[in-house]
ZALO-302289 format. One record per residue: residue in three letters; x, y, z of N, C-alpha, C, O in turn. Coordinates in steps of 0.001 Angstrom, whole numbers, plus 500000, padded with zeros to 6 digits. Each point is the difference from the previous one (the first is absolute). Layout:
% residues N
alaXYZXYZXYZXYZ/...
//
This chain:
% residues 325
cys496492721609805954501389500351499710500062501360499315499179500303499134/leu501803500519501256500149501305499381500517499852498577500668499017499679/ser499031501946499476500470499981498626501144500989499839500077500993500724/phe500811498733498325501125500892499755499567501185499153499128499877499139/ser501488501273501112499701501180499200501145500267499046500328499140499182/thr500282502017500899500997500385499013501414499670500471500258499807501187/his500645500137497835501415499777500288500543501113500897500785499732500910/gln498809501501498845500456501122500813499527499856501447500741500313500931/his498035499217499256499462499814501345500819498961500758500275500166501188/leu500111498768498126500830498984500636501334500575500444500481499706501094/arg500107501107498059501281500617500341499866500867501264500871499979500870/gln498033500779499217499785500858501157499824499181501264500544500351501047/leu498705498565498868499782499164501167501286499346500462500241499856501199/gln500581499750497847501233499321500343500905500877500862500744499485500834/leu499202501819498976500854500912500735499645500068501483500786500512500796/gln498054498984499583499596500078501394500832499083500892500117500253501199/ile500441498724498258500747499027500789501491500154499712500442499721498886/pro500336500717502098501443500191499782500744498670499947499463498958500375/ser501756501097499164500876498828499948501271500282500778500342501154500260/leu500350497787500107501281500090500680501068499302499156499705499015499322/pro501529501484500712501060499369499212500508498726500656500158499937501219/leu500095499052497965500675498798500461501491500129499707500420500815499179/ala500359498376501499501459500121499894500514499717498599501088500446499639/asn498141498815499563500450499655498647499524500995498947500179499763498805/gly499216501348501619499580501035499065498536499957499614499493500965499430/his499817497955500861498574499917499721499211500741501083500533500337501057/gln498201499903498659499113500700500926498892499054500455499515499185499216/ile500084500923502057498917499186500534498901500919500529500269500822500875/pro498503499063498622498901500817500525499780499728501480500048498851500441/val499710502207500323499881499892501453498763499198500407500032499268500989/leu498886500866498254498757499304500318499759498890498993499980500238498792/ala499838498547501711499746498838499151498587499492500216499383500258501034/leu500115499021497983498767499243500167500390498566500311500603499323499168/ser499053500209502030500241498607500351498857499158499456498835500266500292/thr501493498727498925498968499142499403499775498746500830499554498976499483/cys500756501109501800499806498866500917498517499885500348499551500503501030/ser499706498837498105498545499875500167499567498589499615499210499808499075/arg501312499228501637499821498605499599498540499553500017499608499123499230/ala499591501477501644498596499589500096499092500845499107498786499797499970/thr501808501147499306499207500894499164499821499413498610500975499544499403/pro497801500453500062499775499479498645500860500704498962500324501179500140/his500041498088498823500851500493498917499475501322499446500772500937499801/ser497923499144499949499417501200499396500132501212500922500206501118499527/glu499677498670501779500126501112500947501440500488500092500253501195500152/val500685497869499754501406500404499984500281500837498758500672501029500073/met498812498523498796500198500755498763499435501414500124500644500965499589/asp498153499158500977499404501326500189500866500851500924500229501179499733/gly500252498218501354500817500743500953501293500496499394500410501135500242/val500243498015498964501258500385499362499753501111498988500767500960499929/gln498165498912499288499708501038499007499666501324500679500440501058499552/asn498780498885501530499693501229500738501272500649500533500168501218499930/ala500723497953500603501242500526500562500848500687498933500566501065500247/leu499522498333498578500794500601498930499403501332499562500733500936499680/leu497952499150500305499361501263499654500312501075501022500190501167499655/leu499862498428501610500219500965501078501457500423500148500323500826500853/gly500559498613498319501383500438500023500989498982500504501205500246499953/tyr498331498615500528500924498954500434500794499497498790499447499773498923/arg501855500061501282500844499438498947500854498842500516500655499308499220/his499333500489502085500778498927500633499038498870500365499156500163500882/leu500968498702498449499155498831500256500841498943500700500946499457499429/his498691500261501818500749499050500816499305498641499930498890499831500504/cys501777499207498868499398498694499735500849498888500604501121500230500454/ala498322498562499543500720498811500444499165498788499614498772500074500001/pro501874498811499670499231498791499662499027499596501101498893499542499716/leu501519500627501545499135499596501100498761500877500133499024499605500637/phe501012501583498764498818500854500038498887499453499113498835500369500149/ala501537498744498923499043499373499075499272501033499141498845499803499623/cys501837501288500074499366501073499226500822500424498787499608500930499295/glu501506498421500447500858500453498906499294499901498650500179500868499146/lys499027498094500653499274499878498733498982501122499849499840500551498911/ala499471499790502175499022501094499946500680501320499655499480500783499205/val501683499461501393500751501218499699500410500005498528499879501016499316/gly500604497842500207500394499907498596498853500254499052500172500659498975/asp498652498821501359498827500217499149499643501488499933499617500498498941/val500508500213502186499722501439500007501001500742499123499621500870499215/leu501657498785500919501027500711499237499802499814498502500174500943499228/val499463497851500358499754499755498573498762500760499552500001500616498934/his498952499348501864498762500702499642500243501494499846499538500612499038/leu501186499974501909500223501440499941500923500394498858499841501067499406/ser501119498076500287500886500314498877499239499937498681500368500675499038/asp498563498512500909499188499891498782499064501196499845499807500504498894/val499603499953502236498972501046499906500532501395500301499336500998499723/his501861499067500844500522501318500380501503500032499759500784499526500822/ser499598501029498060501410499983499607500876500877500858501225499931499897/gly498168500920500973500790500908500819500689499347501171500892500603500597/leu498717498160499760500619499320501128501118499096499488499742498897499517/asp501503501575500589501148499280499473500656499161501086499928500330501184/arg500707498589498404500680499124500957501065500750500773500189499739501188/asp500507501179498178501083500691500714499481500995501035500783500551500774/gln497902499682499247499411500834501051499720499183501264499771500571501066/leu500245498119498824499623499125501102501226499471500737501088499888499435/phe498710499796501822501027499349500818499351498743500572499157500075500895/ile501246498774498578499354498734500356500996499117500749501097499723499514/ser498501499847501669500869499143500807499333498663500271498775499886499996/ser502055499106500240499503498689500422501028499384500941501037500596500290/lys498651498193500181500831499393501035500349498549499675499233499273499369/leu501951500341501086500449498612499921499582499295501287500453500372501083/trp498697498628498813499500499315501181501082499108500620500936499569499327/ser498908500168501969501024499298500782500252498575499524501088499465500217/ala497937499913499142500172498626499526500773499943498683500219498917499457/his500193502238500028500666500038498695501340500730500063500445500589499015/his500193499366502161501282500679500193501164499304499299500998500641499672/his498879498044500094501127499306499365500269500638498639499058500280499259/pro502209499952500400500321500694498743499340499417498756499715500728499050/arg500042497975500950499413499412498796498533500411499798499454499828498910/his499911500715502137498585500352499902499755501502499877498885500416499685/val502140500405500558499806501449500072499531500569498663499045500774499958/arg501613498851498962499625500543498690498600499550499602499209500795499492/asp500484497931500738498667499502499654498915500744500773498954500336499445/ala501300499918501836499022500719500819499775501406499455498861500456499899/cys502216500222499753499899501347499458499238500006498672499133500847499782/leu501188498217499343499338499937498702498507499726500131499205500502499206/arg500415498712501781498581499729500217499265501282500397498878500234499552/ser501743500590501279499379501272500363499928500937498799498980500654499783/ile502078499413499451500017500848498809498908499571499017499313500839499417/lys500537497859500408498972499491499085498603500322500518499139500433499234/ala500630499358502064498677500266500573499655501484499901498857500358499716/leu502129500497500519499785501440499957499967500547498567499604501141499764/arg500821498019499289499967500334498576500845501238499694499578500922499303/val501633499052501252500981501055499762501297499350499541500127498775500011/asp500831502045499587501283499483499528501062499970501087501006499301499879/tyr498763501463501185500981500069501079499312500475501266498882500512499959/leu501802499313501172499541500522501283500893501161500398501209499968499772/asp498199501052500817500803501116500494500724499636501283501086500512500274/leu498309498595500520500596499603501270499595498567500312498828499638499891/tyr502157499542500501499744498615500389500628499796501370501192500235500195/leu497981499322500754500408499911501394500075498550500467499132499190499675/val501904500490501084500050498722500721499036500136501178500198500850500868/asp498773498327499166498882500208500917500360499830501469499348500582500867/ser501680498630499421500330499701501399501445499542500096500532499453499034/pro500114500757502102501361499469500175500032498471500071501036499385499746/gln497826500006500600499956498557500176499612499304498702499085500432499299/ala501624498486500391499698499193498822499296498716500425500404499341500958/phe498530500313498310499308498740500226500477498978498975500595500347498980/gln499133498403501311500226498973498992499066500265498820498899500526500168/phe501553499105498655499279500305498768498609499375499986499821498835500352/thr499198501969499232498674499487499678499700500394498563500318501114499582/asp499083497999499671499708500264498598499139501250499864499129500260500831/phe501121500507498117499312501270499812498479499844499970499273500880500460/asp500257498017499006498561499803499846499413499044501031498869499537499847/ser501894500167501199499542499010500978498942500542500950499234499235500587/gly500723502093499565499088500587500971500536499950501420499353500488500926/val501828498925499254500630499916501320500944501186500146500993500103499278/glu498701500776501641500829501179500186501108499767501015501145500398499785/val498507498953501326500964499736501067500106498493500197499082499389500548/pro502017500001499019500136498548500146500183499601501466500733500652500743/arg498599498281499658500066499543501391500148498490500049499604499288499077/asp500985500232502037500105498565500202498728499482500669499050500753500214/asp500941497977500107498806499379500569499618500586501355498855499882500437/ser502111500749500222499722500618501300499534501449499872499669500647500995/gly500309499850497780499586501382499777501122501008500049499762501201499874/asp501467498328500309501148500904500037500413500398498584499931499195499071/ile500497502054500779500415500489498688501260499282499535500925499772500779/leu499093499879497952501175499374499389500865501106499389499711500502498914/phe501338499861501791500898501053499528501069499425499073500404498844500129/asp500036501984498945501159499694499168501217500551500733500250501205499986/thr500487497927500640501140500429500827501302500064499207501045500345500551/glu498899499329498175501219499975499185500153501243499128501118500471499791/thr497784500061499704500073501177499136500288501240500836499282500287500958/thr501761500442498685500399501199500740499421501258499352499559499978498850/his500453501113501909499577501282499447500843500359498784499484500506499003/ala501805499231501085500910500357498906499659499239498721500067500562498907/gln499570498171501224499653499205498822498717500529499350499927500152498780/thr499081500121502040498753500559499465500267501343499350499467500299498931/trp501363500510501717500249501344499493500727499994498667499733500846499147/arg501178498214500662500682499917498702499005499723498882500139500522498894/ala498862498659501394498960499735498998499147501243499770499558500251498878/met500208500528502177499272501268499848500801500972499132499435500677499141/glu501858499392501080500865500891499216499964499631498517500064500875499136/glu499835497853500580499933499557498605498722500487499319499984500213498788/leu498960499962501980498762500548499435500220501438499542499474500420498969/val501311500335501810500339501366499611500870499976498747499781500777499071/asp501202498332500909500888499893498838499218499702498725500332500492498921/glu498628498696501222499216499563498848498956501031499568499411499874498927/gly500362501133501898499012501010499673498580499634500392499052500686499616/leu500794498250501138498668499598500460499534500851501173498801500133500246/val502157500439500474499723500770501204500919501214500011501177499888499657/arg498300501263500729500827501205500051500668500188501362501144500448500080/ser498139499209500982500525500167501350499655498774500824498986499345499759/ile501862500345501215499749498863500875500128500440501455500745500923500329/gly498511498392500523500012500344501411499537498833500847499901498869499523/val499817501417501742499658498945500961498815500445500861499601501164499983/cys499858497892500758498928500268500961500362499370501335500528498889500051/asn499185501823501019500133499454501351501438499618500363500219499103500814/phe500752501575498587501404499742500321500437500904501142499675501187500025/ser501061498247500912500576500769501093501301500672499542500492499742498902/arg500037501100501938501285500633499690501082498940499830500786500065499055/ala499264498961501848501028498954499915499885499219498704501011499677499377/gln497761500016500210499805499250498761500391500832498786500568499481499039/leu499127501807501012500385500883498900501514500183499937500578500040498914/glu500055500070502235501459500131500010500655498789499341500949500141499229/gly498541498682501077500535498796499383499774499983498506500880499603499237/leu497941500827500342499685500011498573500844501021499250500464499723498894/leu499741501449501692500777501047499334501447499583499773500634500447499044/lys499889498700501829501373499521499824500132499115498765501078499897499416/glu497825499469500192500029499055498876499456500607498707500266499480498916/ala498973501616501184499227500489498864500860500725498973500830500841500343/arg498956498818498404500543500767498881499033501123499629500416501116499691/val498298498574500345498934500990499823499316500149501357499249499111500401/pro500988501981500311499459500120501360498480500157500012499423500518499044/pro499931499041502025498553500222500130499698501479500160500701500708500723/val498255499758498600499650501416500082498761500234500863499639501146500266/val499708497771500173498779500107500805500009498944501091500456498877499788/asn499040501488501374499688499046501067498582500315500473499744501078500535/gln499340497981499266498625500200500458499838499352501367500207498796500157/val499424502009500826499831499510501366498767500665500619499543501045499537/glu499938498336501506498840500566500675500369501315500686500946500061500786/ile498295500981498905500216501316500617498653500694500134499223500068499047/his500515500443502141498826500809500294500280500715501324501037499735500606/pro498099501148499867500311500740501230500246499142501230500648500458500941/tyr498854498311499080500272499108501122501313499237499824500452499316500918/leu500153500801497906501259499298499699500816500883499059499968499816498783/cys500760501139501784500696501008499194501239499460499288500332500457498906/gln500357498568501708501216499407499415501041501064499650500628499931498944/glu499553501045501933500871501131499701501442499575499703500622500507499066/ser499900498562501733501385499568499812500197499335498641500962500298499292/leu498127498803500347500110499312498720499817500974498843500714499920499001/val498335500997501129499755500985498947501241500851499761500394500213498853/glu500218500271502211501177500854499854501176499227499432500749500527499177/trp499422498233501251501110499205499476499807499747498509500940500145499218/cys497847499479500385499737499757498578500219501275499191500544499963498896/arg499031501151501662500201501269499285501489500278499792500399500513498954/ser500415499150502032501444500229499875500629499094498947501096500281499515/arg498222498640500132500486499066498974499243500165498692500125499166499103/glu499089501903500778499207500293498800499014498872499677499778499660498838/ile499649499779502205498950498990499841498674500647500370499795500397501147/gln499311499707497887498715500652500220499077499090500815499853498819499689/ile499536501731501342499049499246500804498598500134499403499561501095499649/val499748497765500242498588499970499617499244499413501187500355498935500505/ala498606501760499936499280499593501199499028498871499710499162500094499103/leu500963498849501664499026498917500009498997500290501107500393500330501118/ser498308499549498584498934500224500969500102501381500657500077500088501226/pro499923500995497979500191501347500567498859500463500910500144500986500723/leu498730498307499243498881500339500882499806498940501084498958499952500654/ala502062499194499529499913498910500987498746499176499760499289499633500936/ser500454500083497793498713499415499626500010498484499845498993499418499596/his502139499926500721500012498547499909499249499350501161499782498789500000/thr499831502001500968499182499505501104499114501138500476500345501170499834/asp498518498494500754499103501048500469500152500275501496499206500744500575/lys501808498662500060500107500136501453500682501287500448499954500333501185/phe500679500401497899500728501205500391499191501284499794500226500986500703/asp498838499017498349499124501157499778500783501299499857499683500993500656/leu501340499005498488500826501189499823499166501217499622500231501096500510/leu498806498717498604499211501130499519499022500520501045499371501041499806/glu500501498230501309499160500458501111500834500630501116499452500421501018/asn501855499645498800500877500547501021499652501475500269499787500772499066/glu500158499605502208499591501352500363500973501063499492499580501074499569/thr501704498629500483500998500967499521499849500224498501500018501137499529/ile499833497769499728499782500122498555498711500766499734499948500854499115/gly499013498835501657498720500678499824500079501493500277499375500800499302/ser501389499575501711500146501414500331500710500762498893499575501091499620/ile501503498339499865500718500644498891499116500046498767500011500982499258/ser499222497955500522499083499949498868499013501160500047499736500634498978/glu499725499642502188499066501114500147500695501348499783499428500916499408/asp501801499190501073500730501264499872500298500347498539499948501164499603/val500362497817499614500433500255498619498876499814498988500166500313498821/cys498684499175501637498842499763499130500285498971498917499531500121498868/phe501233498879501493500226498838499151499659498756500823500033500034501230/ser499639498875498085499575498784500693501163499348500738501157500253499664/pro498562498913501336501073499257500681500848499175499027501215499895500166/lys498148499530498833500747499232498994500993500892499275501156499622499810/gln498399501558499784500887500914499290501142500470500892501132500143499538/val498575500097501737501037500427500938501074498938500138501190500314499980/cys498398498410500163500972498905500172500840499795498742501214499815500080/leu498139500217498771500739499816498757500955501166499752501123499805499533/arg498424501404500783500860501163499748501184500019500963501103500390499617/trp498678499193501619501118499882500951501070499084499418501193500263500149/thr498388498678499197500953499050499416500718500610498805501226499928499916/thr498034500668499165500638500534498795500886501193500306501003500211499319/gln498641500590501711500873501121500362501314499519500606500953500773500104/arg499106497968500292501269499405500436500820499491498814501081499442500181/gly498403500753498612500691499527498812499799498526499746500853499340499408/ile498014500142501042499696498576499895498793499821499084499022500741500108/cys501043498283498996498885499706499103498897499243500745500274499239500929/val498489500978498655498854499327500606499128499412498897500219500256498816/ser498791498956501588499070499426499032498578500129500513499756500069501204/ser499315499963497859498575499987500297499407498791499312500298499749498832/glu498868499495501864499463498766499438498877500297499011499370501057500038/val500400497963499068498894500098499053498709500233500772499668499235500905/ser499597501831498737498791500354500735499138500894499125500258500163498807/glu498717500413501801499141500919499269500785501237499573501009500358500607/ala498497500290498325500690501172499457500161501094501051501021500687500027/ser497981499478500835500078501060501013501144499756500977500662500946500426/glu499578497786499936501095499678500913501347500165499316500958500466500616/leu499119499155498119501238500179499250500323501484499865501157500402500121/ser497830500402499631500188501446499889500439500600501329500798500937500031/glu498680498521501068500376500477501331501508499882500220500625500893500572/ser499945498004498971501445499806500163500783501005499172500995500552500471/val498564499692498295500687500973499141499933501396500615500976500749499957/asp497876499595500610499799501344500546500884500302501209500126501158500399/met500483497814500184500855500253501171501174500917499655500564500650500881/phe499804499401497831501147500823499623499699501490500102500908500821499870/his497831499543500360499657501394500263500262500369501457499907501168500378/leu500419497836500430500274500216501427501508500062500235500766499222499433/glu499637501716501414501399500070500440499994500074501516499653501026500585/leu500734497876500039500053499966501463501168500846500503501059500035499373/thr498753500631501732501065500815500577501001499103500724499661498874500361/pro501565501605499857500966499202500767499472499547501354500212498843500364/pro499098502027500415499444499519501271498958498896499808499941499060500793/gln499243501048498164499014498949499734500686498694499614499575498929500432/met501468501149498769500766498803499625500583499345501248499939498779500150/thr500623502028500739500595499478501232498952499362500891500238498946500590/thr498611501685499509498922499461500826499544498633499487499785499077500785/ile500071500803497909499586498713499427501089498953500217499699498853500329/ser501541501526499490501105499058500206500071499516501442500464498891500263/ser499078501934500666500043499620501419499038498872500321500053499441501095/leu499071500212497976499077498876500192500706498662499852499423498957500308/asn501824501061499221500733498756499778500032499138501260500368500468501077/cys499246498283498774500049499039501109500420498619499496499806498990500675/asn500782500991498107500524498767499398498938498915499869500285498818500189/lys498503501583499492498924499043499757500007499577498536500027500837499098/arg499949497873500687499961499456498643498621499420499707499385499354500848/thr500150500890497945498756499387499562500273498876499007499139499160499738/phe502071500839499716500370499020498973500878498945500656501225500118499999/asn498157498863500554500729498991500772499969498646499304499245499106500383/gln501571500759498610500111498716499321500916499083500806501041500431500496/glu498572498323499629500716499077500882501436499738499561500827499587500813/trp499481500647497916501345499690499509500950501196500092501180499870499675/leu498325501290500762500857501173500098500498500172501428499223499916500952/ser502073500326499192500601500167501310500221501478500264500988500580499550/trp498074500034501192500063501435500208501087500382500983500337501180500095/asp500224497879500640501080500325500926501200500580499267500812500728500571/glu499279498922498127501147500471499206499759501372499400500928500610499469/gln497831499896500605499720501292499400500599501119500847499705500123501189/ser501115500665498198500574501157500695500453501037498990500512501052500383/
//
């Protein structure tokens, strides 16, 4: 694990990663560290998070299902003890409300559990993980997706988006959360939510990469001041697409002297979309940060966008992609 140096050095590193404004006045760093490393040992996650913070990452993307919130919390406490230069207000920490906890009576408890695990006083961003609500499963049951004897998912057909959202808004009122948003919501679902919302969503996280540009949804969200955060920006939820082996990406990579990974991530961020890099070795984390030294030309951006073929790598059985537009 890398060691921290001076407070001034941290400040300099932090400047490498730009931020974008949210509609409520807060700022969201363009590059996040995704802590989705369920099979990674606790100690390795801690090392990865600490390395990322040293390299300038300030956006930590967490979720209970990632099974890493405690590891992230342990790092934050450790660094606050040994390095006074890393302040909570320099960080942007997000988490998610799981689908089995959409009922209003469970929303606050779910949020508080994440806050406790992360060992912070508030979350910068709290996201509804999916438009679909499942029947409640106990927080400590280990059951993520409830199913009947036939293996079919047990959906909560009574709890509405509006009911869940009112409970999310109360988290903002209470100061537990600064911003709220959604994941995997279509335009139609967002339109319905906006009609009911007192505190509008400021983020929609959806799958976006060169094989799935989602131009219509991105532009519509932008017109409503909803910031897009890219899910699976390298099409990495499956190995069948081989985005980083694509000849067009490879050709541009050679032309600009940056890696295919950097080219794909930079194409996304130049569209004004946030991306994430998973917990990994320091060299890989640094590779993602270094992409900001690259500026793709308009023709290169267009060429990469032309790879769009509406291929999804994130195919959860409970999500209805027919509604995505």
